N, C-alpha and C positions, 0 to 999 in steps of 0.2 A: 258306589261310587263307581266298582268293574263295571256296572251297566252296562252306565250311560257310554265309559270307553269304545264296549263291543260294537255298541249300536248309532256309534258316530261313522262319520263319513270320513272319507281321506286314508291314504297310507300308515301305520304310525310308524313312528320311524324304529327301525331295529339294525340289527349289527348289518355288515356290508359280507361276511358268509355265509347269514340266508340268504340272501339272493343268491351268492353263488351254487349254494346245496338245491337251489329251486333249476335253476339250471340245466345241472347237472343228474335234477326227476326228470328235466324235461329229454333233458340225454339217451337219460337207462329209461326211460319209458320210450323210446320210440323203439331203440332196440328191443324192448320187446313187443313191442306191438308186429319188427319185424318176423319177430320166431316164431308169437302166435300165429300171423295169415301163412309163419313153414309148414307151422304143425296141422290145422286148420287143410292147408292145399295139398297134404302129403297123405291128408286119409283117401282123397280119390275116390275111386269107384269101393274102394273097402268102406264104405263109411256107412253100408250096413250093421259090416259090424265091432270096426270104431268109432266110436264117439270122440267128436273132433269143438266139445264143448268148452273144455276148459279153453284151448288156442283162444274158440268165441270170443270167451272173457275175455281173457287176456286184452283181444283188443280191443274189448269196448271197455275197458281201464283203461290203457292207455286214451286213446281219443277223448274220455274223460277228462283225466293229467291235460291232454294239453289245454281243453278248452274250463279249467279250473288256473291254472298255472302261467303256461300262456297269456291268459287275459290275466288276471291278474298284474303279472309285469311289465304288460305291454299298458295297464291306463294305472300303473302307479308313473308309470314317465312324460303319457300325454294327457292324461284327464283326469287328477287326480281325484277330482268332485262328483265323479260317477264313483268313487270307489265305494261299494257300503261293508262295511263292514264284517255286519251279518252274515249277506250272505255269500263274501270267500268264506263264514264263518264255519257254516253250515255245508260247501262243499267243500273245504276242508274235509271235515268228518265226514261225507260220507267218498274222499278217494281213496282215505286208513281204513273204513269196512271191503273196499271190493275189491285193494289192495289185498287182503287178507284174505279173501276169498281165491283171488284170483290164487294169487302164490302156493296159498295151500291145497286147491285144486290140483295146479301143477304139478305140483311135487307130489299128490296120490297118482296120480294118472301114470308121470311120468316112473314113479316104483315101478306101477306095473310091468309099465312094457320092456323096461327093462330089466326087472330080474326074469320078462320071458325071454328076449333077446340071450341070459345069462346060461338060461335053463336051455335052450336047444340050443344051446354054441354057437356061443358070435362069431367063431372062423365060419359056422357053416351059414351067418345071416349075411347076405351082403349090404353096400355102403345105399343101394333104393330099395331096400328093406324097406315101405311104409310104416314098420313097425317102430325099426329100430331108432327112423327118422322122428315119429314122430315122440319114442321117449328121450332121445336128446334136445330136441326142440323148448318139449315142455319143462325140461331138466332147467336147463338157461333161464326161463320164463323164472321158473322156480324160483332159481338162486340171487335174479337180478329184481326179482318183483318183492321178493325180501328185504332188502337192501332197500326197494324206491323204499319202500311200506316204512322203516323202520327211519326215515329220511323225515314222511311224512307226514309222523308225531314228531319227533325234534321241530320239526317249521310251527305245528298248529302251536305246541307248547311255547314257542316266540312270540307268537304269534297276539294269543290268548293276554301274554307278560307284559307284551308292547301295548295291549291297546287297552291295558286298569292301568302300563304305571305313563301314560297318555299325560304331558305335562301340559297339551296344548288345549283340553279336554276343561268344562269348568266341571268337571265333577271330578278331579283325578283326584291323589290317591294325598296332594297336598293339600287337599281342603276345599270346600264350597268356595270355589274364587266366584265374587261377580263380578263382570264384564261390565264397563260402565260402557253407554253408547260411544266412542268417536265425535270426536267435537264438544265433549263436554271435558271438562280435569277433572280430576278424580279429587273425591269431599277429603278434605283434615279434618282431623280432630282440632277444630278449638275451642277457646270456652265457651259455655252456655251462657246467649247473651243475656240482656238485663228484660226484665217483664214491657210490656208496653203499654205505654203510662195512659190511660183514658181515655175518651173522646171528651173535651173541654176542658181537663184538667192544668192549669198553670205552672208550672215547673214557682218553689218555692221562693222565694230572693230571699239573700237572707242580708243584712246587711254586716259591709265590710268593715273590717278593725281598723277604729284608726291609730298611725301611728306616728305614737310621741317621742323630737330626741330624745335621749338619753342623759340624764344628769349625773354630774361626777360625785361616786358615795361622798356622801356629811365620813371627815373624820371620827372616829371617838372620841380624841382631844379638844378638850377645847383650843383655840388658836396661842400658842404661842408667848409668852409675858420675856420683852423685854430683861435684861439681869439691872438689879440696881447697881449702881455705879458708889462707891463708898469716896 
C-alpha cells in the first residue's frame, strides 16, 4: 500500500511548515554556494599546494539542491501532474548523501587550515592569506551544510509519510478502495434478485378465494319462549 503512494503522481499533501523548510533549504544552499565559490577562488595560485575540492563539492551539492527542491516547488505550483514522486524521492536521497559528504569534507579541511593558522599565530596571518580565507569559508560551509543536511532528512521523512498516508491514492492505508468510472452510480447493496424463469414457462395461476358474507353466529340456546300467564 505504501509503495503505490510513492509511485503515484502529484505532490502529496503536507503541512505548510514543510514548504517553508524547503525555502529555508534553498536559502542556506545559496549561502553555501557563495562560500564554496569563495573557498575555491581563495586558493588562486596556491592550488598546487592547497586543494579546493571541498569547496567544489559544496558548489555541486548546492546546484543539485536548486534543481531538486526548486524544481519540486515549481511543479507543485504550476504543473502538479508532472510531479513524479519516485523521481523526487531519489533526488531527496541523493541530496542527503551529497550534503553529508560536503559538510563533513568541509569541516575536515577547515579544521586543518584553522589549526595551521592558530599554530603560526593568527596575529601573524593577514586577512588576505589564502589559508585563513579557505579555512573560514569552509567552516561556514560545514556549519550551514550540516543544518541543511538535517532539514533534508526531515523533509524526506515527511515526504514518505505523506505519500504513504495519501487518501487520494486508491491503495492508501484506508484500504483497497475501487473507484468506479465517472458517470456510473455507485453499486448499492440490494437483496439478491429472484432466479429467472426458464424459457417457455408460464406463471402458475392460482384460483382466487371466494369470499362469502359473514353469517351471524347462532345462539347456543333456543329461542326464548314467552312465559305462560296464569
